[in-house]
C-alpha positions in Angstrom: 0.1 0.0 -0.1 2.8 2.5 0.9 4.7 1.9 -2.3 1.5 2.4 -4.3 0.5 5.5 -2.5 1.2 9.3 -3.0 0.7 9.9 0.6 0.6 7.2 3.2 0.5 6.8 7.1 2.0 4.0 9.2 0.7 4.1 12.8 0.9 1.5 15.5 2.2 1.0 19.1 5.2 -0.5 20.6 6.2 -3.9 19.4 4.1 -3.6 16.2 6.9 -3.3 13.7 6.9 0.3 12.5 10.7 0.4 12.5 11.1 -2.9 10.7 8.4 -1.9 8.1 10.0 1.5 7.5 13.5 -0.2 7.1 12.1 -2.6 4.4 10.4 0.2 2.6 13.7 2.2 2.3 15.5 -0.8 1.3 13.2 -1.1 -1.7 13.0 2.4 -2.8 16.8 2.9 -2.2 17.5 -0.1 -4.6 15.3 1.6 -7.1 17.5 4.7 -7.1 14.7 6.9 -5.4 15.9 10.1 -3.8 14.7 10.0 -0.2 14.8 12.5 2.7 14.2 11.4 6.3 13.2 13.9 9.1 11.7 14.1 12.6 10.4 16.9 14.8 13.2 16.7 17.4 17.0 16.1 17.3 16.6 13.0 19.5 14.0 11.5 17.2 16.0 12.2 14.1 19.1 10.7 15.7 17.3 7.6 16.6 15.7 7.4 13.0 19.3 7.6 11.6 20.5 4.8 13.9 17.5 2.4 13.0 17.6 2.9 9.3 21.1 3.6 8.5 20.1 6.6 6.5 20.8 10.2 7.4 17.8 11.9 9.2 17.5 15.6 10.1 15.2 17.8 12.3 12.2 19.2 10.1 13.6 22.7 11.0 17.2 21.8 9.7 15.6 20.0 6.6 13.6 23.2 5.8 16.6 25.5 6.5 15.7 28.0 9.1 16.1 31.5 8.0 17.1 33.6 11.1 16.4 37.0 9.2 12.9 36.2 8.7 11.9 33.6 11.3 10.8 31.3 8.5 12.2 28.7 6.4 14.4 29.1 3.2 12.7 25.8 1.8 9.2 26.7 0.7 6.9 26.7 -2.4 9.5 28.7 -4.3 12.5 26.6 -3.1 11.4 23.1 -2.8 12.9 20.1 -1.3 14.9 17.9 -3.6 13.4 14.3 -3.2 11.2 11.7 -4.6 10.0 10.5 -1.1 10.0 12.3 2.2 9.7 10.1 5.3 8.5 12.0 8.6 9.0 10.0 11.9 7.2 10.7 15.1 4.5 12.6 13.2 2.3 12.9 16.3 4.6 15.6 17.5 4.0 17.8 14.6 1.9 20.8 14.9 -0.3 22.6 12.3 2.1 25.5 11.4 5.1 23.1 11.1 3.2 20.8 9.0 2.0 23.5 6.7 5.5 24.7 6.2 6.7 21.2 5.5 3.8 20.5 2.9 4.7 23.7 1.0 8.3 22.5 0.5 7.5 19.2 -0.9 7.9 18.9 -4.6 4.7 17.9 -6.7 6.3 14.7 -8.0 7.4 13.4 -4.4 5.5 11.0 -2.3 5.0 11.5 1.6 5.1 8.8 4.2 4.1 9.8 7.8 5.0 7.5 10.6 3.9 7.6 14.2 2.0 6.5 17.1 -1.5 8.3 17.0 -2.2 7.3 20.6 0.6 9.2 22.0 0.2 12.8 23.4 -0.7 15.3 20.5 1.7 18.1 19.6 2.6 20.7 22.2 1.7 23.4 19.7 -1.8 23.7 18.0 -3.6 21.0 16.1 -3.7 17.2 16.0 -2.2 16.7 12.6 -1.8 13.0 12.5 -5.1 12.0 14.1 -6.8 14.4 11.6 -5.0 12.9 8.6 -5.8 9.4 9.7 -9.5 10.2 10.6 -10.1 12.2 7.3 -9.9 8.7 5.3 -8.4 10.8 2.5 -5.0 9.1 2.5 -3.8 5.5 2.8 -3.4 4.3 6.4 -1.8 1.2 7.5 -2.6 0.3 11.3 0.0 -2.1 12.8 -2.2 -4.0 15.5 -0.1 -7.2 16.1 2.4 -7.3 18.9 5.0 -9.7 17.7 6.4 -12.5 19.8 9.7 -11.1 20.8 8.1 -7.7 21.9 5.1 -9.6 23.5 7.7 -11.0 25.9 8.3 -7.5 27.3 5.9 -6.4 30.0 6.6 -2.8 28.9 5.0 -3.6 25.6 2.2 -5.6 27.0 1.3 -3.1 29.6 1.5 -0.2 27.3 -1.2 -1.7 25.1 -3.3 -2.5 28.1 -3.2 1.0 29.2 -4.0 2.3 25.7 -7.1 0.0 25.9 -8.1 1.5 29.2 -7.0 -1.6 31.2 -4.7 -1.5 34.2 -1.3 -3.0 33.9 -0.2 -6.6 34.9 1.9 -6.5 37.9 4.9 -8.7 38.6 4.5 -11.5 41.0 7.0 -11.5 43.9 10.4 -12.9 42.9 9.4 -12.7 39.2 11.9 -11.2 36.6 10.1 -8.2 34.9 10.9 -5.0 33.2 7.7 -3.1 34.6 7.3 -2.3 38.3 5.1 -0.2 40.6 6.3 1.3 43.8 3.5 2.7 46.2 4.0 6.0 47.9 2.1 6.8 50.9 2.3 10.5 50.1 4.3 12.7 47.5 7.3 13.4 50.1 7.5 9.6 50.4 7.3 9.1 46.6 10.1 11.7 46.2 12.4 9.8 48.7 11.7 6.6 46.9 12.3 8.1 43.5 15.7 9.2 44.8 16.5 5.7 46.2 15.4 3.9 43.1 17.5 6.0 40.7 20.6 6.3 42.8 20.7 2.9 44.4 18.2 0.2 43.3 18.3 0.3 39.7 22.1 0.7 39.2 22.5 -2.2 41.9 20.0 -4.6 40.2 20.3 -3.7 36.4 23.7 -2.2 36.2 22.5 1.1 34.6 24.2 4.4 35.1 22.0 6.7 37.2 22.6 9.8 35.1 23.2 8.5 31.7 20.7 5.7 31.5 17.9 6.7 33.9 15.3 9.4 33.1 12.5 10.4 35.6 9.4 11.5 33.9 6.7 13.6 35.5 3.2 14.8 34.6 4.0 18.2 35.5 6.6 20.6 36.9 5.0 21.4 40.3 4.7 19.5 43.5 7.0 17.2 45.5 6.5 14.6 42.7 7.0 17.2 40.0 10.0 17.8 37.7 11.3 20.8 39.4 11.5 19.5 42.9 12.8 16.2 41.9 15.7 17.8 39.8 16.8 19.5 43.1 16.4 16.1 45.0 18.3 14.1 42.4 21.0 16.8 41.7 21.9 16.6 45.4 21.9 12.8 45.4 23.7 12.1 42.3 26.0 15.1 42.1 26.7 16.0 45.6 30.1 17.6 45.0 28.7 20.9 43.7 32.2 22.3 43.8 32.5 24.9 40.8 28.7 25.8 40.9 26.8 28.5 39.0 23.2 29.4 39.7 21.2 31.5 37.2 17.4 31.9 36.2 16.4 30.0 39.1 18.5 26.7 38.2 22.0 25.6 39.6 24.5 23.9 37.4 27.8 22.1 38.3 30.3 19.8 36.4 28.7 16.3 36.0 25.1 17.6 35.9 22.6 16.5 33.3 20.9 19.3 31.4 18.4 19.8 28.8 18.2 22.5 26.1 14.7 24.1 26.2 14.8 25.9 22.7 16.0 25.3 19.2 19.4 27.0 18.8 20.6 26.8 15.3 23.9 28.7 15.9 25.0 26.2 18.6 23.1 23.4 16.8 21.5 22.2 19.9 17.6 21.7 19.8 14.6 21.7 22.2 14.8 18.4 24.2 18.4 17.6 23.5 20.2 16.1 26.6 23.7 16.9 27.6 26.2 16.9 30.6 27.9 20.0 32.1 31.7 19.4 31.5 33.2 22.5 33.3 32.4 26.0 34.4 34.7 28.9 33.4 34.1 31.7 35.9 37.0 33.9 34.3 35.3 33.8 30.8 31.8 33.6 32.2 30.9 30.5 30.3 29.4 27.0 30.9 30.6 24.3 28.7 28.3 21.4 28.0 28.9 18.1 26.2 26.0 17.0 23.6 26.7 13.7 22.1 30.6 14.2 22.2 30.4 17.8 21.1 31.3 20.6 23.4 28.8 23.7 23.3 29.6 27.0 25.2 26.8 28.9 27.0 27.6 32.6 28.5 26.1 32.9 31.9 23.6 35.3 30.5 22.3 32.7 28.2 21.7 29.9 30.7 18.0 30.4 30.6 18.2 28.0 27.4 19.3 25.1 29.8 17.4 23.3 32.8 18.7 20.6 35.0 17.4 17.1 33.3 17.6 14.4 36.1 13.7 14.8 35.9 11.7 16.2 33.2 8.2 16.4 32.0 6.5 13.7 30.0 5.6 16.2 27.3 9.3 16.9 27.0 10.3 13.4 26.7 8.2 12.9 23.3 10.3 11.5 20.6 13.0 10.2 23.0 13.8 6.7 24.3 15.8 6.0 27.5 17.1 2.6 28.8 15.1 3.0 31.9 12.4 5.5 33.0 10.9 6.3 36.4 7.5 7.7 36.3 5.9 9.6 38.9 2.0 9.6 39.4 0.2 11.1 42.1 -3.4 12.5 42.9 -1.9 15.8 43.2 -1.3 15.8 39.3 -5.1 15.2 38.9 -5.6 17.7 36.1 -2.8 16.0 34.0 -3.9 12.5 34.5 -4.8 11.1 31.2 -4.4 7.7 29.4 -2.2 9.1 26.5 0.0 10.7 29.0 0.9 7.6 30.9 1.0 5.7 27.5 3.5 8.0 26.2 5.6 7.9 29.4 5.6 4.0 29.3 6.7 3.8 25.8 9.9 6.0 26.4 11.4 3.0 28.4 13.3 0.6 26.5 14.5 -1.9 29.1 12.9 -0.8 32.4 9.8 1.0 33.5 9.2 1.7 37.2 6.0 3.8 38.3 6.4 5.5 41.6 3.0 6.9 43.1 -0.6 6.0 44.1 -2.4 3.3 42.2 -5.6 5.5 42.6 -3.8 8.1 40.4 -2.8 5.4 37.7 -6.5 4.1 37.7 -7.8 7.8 37.1 -5.4 8.3 34.3 -6.0 4.9 32.5 -9.7 5.3 32.9 -9.6 8.9 31.5 -9.7 8.7 27.8 -7.4 11.4 26.4 -7.0 15.3 27.3 -9.3 18.0 26.3 -10.7 18.0 22.9 -8.8 20.0 20.2 -10.9 22.1 17.9 -9.4 21.7 14.3 -10.5 22.0 10.6 -8.0 19.9 9.0 -10.0 16.7 9.0 -12.9 18.6 7.3 -10.6 20.2 4.8 -9.2 16.8 3.7 -12.5 15.1 3.3 -14.0 18.2 1.4 -16.6 19.1 4.2 -15.1 22.1 5.5 -15.1 25.7 4.1 -12.2 26.8 1.9 -9.2 27.9 4.0 
């Protein structure tokens, strides 16, 4: 279907074979000499796409060539992309304005393949592009619904699909090996102490994972004892206590060894929203912090440190498009306004080898029963089906 279609969508949950299918499609079209371009909304998603397919993938912003003078893109209807096939991964993250810019730059001869999991959180920006394209019925859609045997042996995959169907996860029996755990917290303060113990001691001891490099704490929101802001401070003290050469700016403290996240796209430094790095050193004389992003050193003058935040813990929204060896997810009733099925589903599917949920079962039950977030009002579906008024 994909090879026959001008525009197609491949969607499905973990273990359904999206990556395997995309790999097969790319091998076929590359063997035919087809000129392809691969892109994803974030730097981390593009990097993962490159690693999985063996073909270079770029962020959509880099693909479209951001124009700092205008704030727009150099690739547009007058200067289109040079390709026969454009493949976009993690399409659920694409908002309306970025999709509009992308579509304008696609040459008329080219085909478009959108890959993503429509059940994840919608884009941070406006719209619900992937859901509207699928629900319009205007383009070919492949839904991968079978979980293959190897993936079905993972409780992460099995429970992600259970959560997506509105069912509570299956829990591990005492003494049983698993990759999915729940740790009960009496209250948020008890939960915060348990998160620190799990990240600093229990996961490294049992699974041999590095607490800073391999484990990511994911929270529904910033606020509260089980929110990203407070947990960052707790984990920073626990995992990097020798705060020697410390610098505090814009409400955050940084020291060599800290895990940090870039919070906005920076085309001059070539670091992008959601990229994770480590602080290497702080030069008080020159007034700069040097951070390492994937083996590349990037300098930040002290006055520009608002672009960085500590990243031992981050929000689930910020983790979209990323994968981590292990994730620790906090869920408490104090997060009530954010508790939704697609939020927990998105968090669980970030973990590759291990998922630990810390919090209250009641909060998990509320989230699993809550089908999605607030309704988004859009017109894309109607326009694609021809039922909406002209734009």
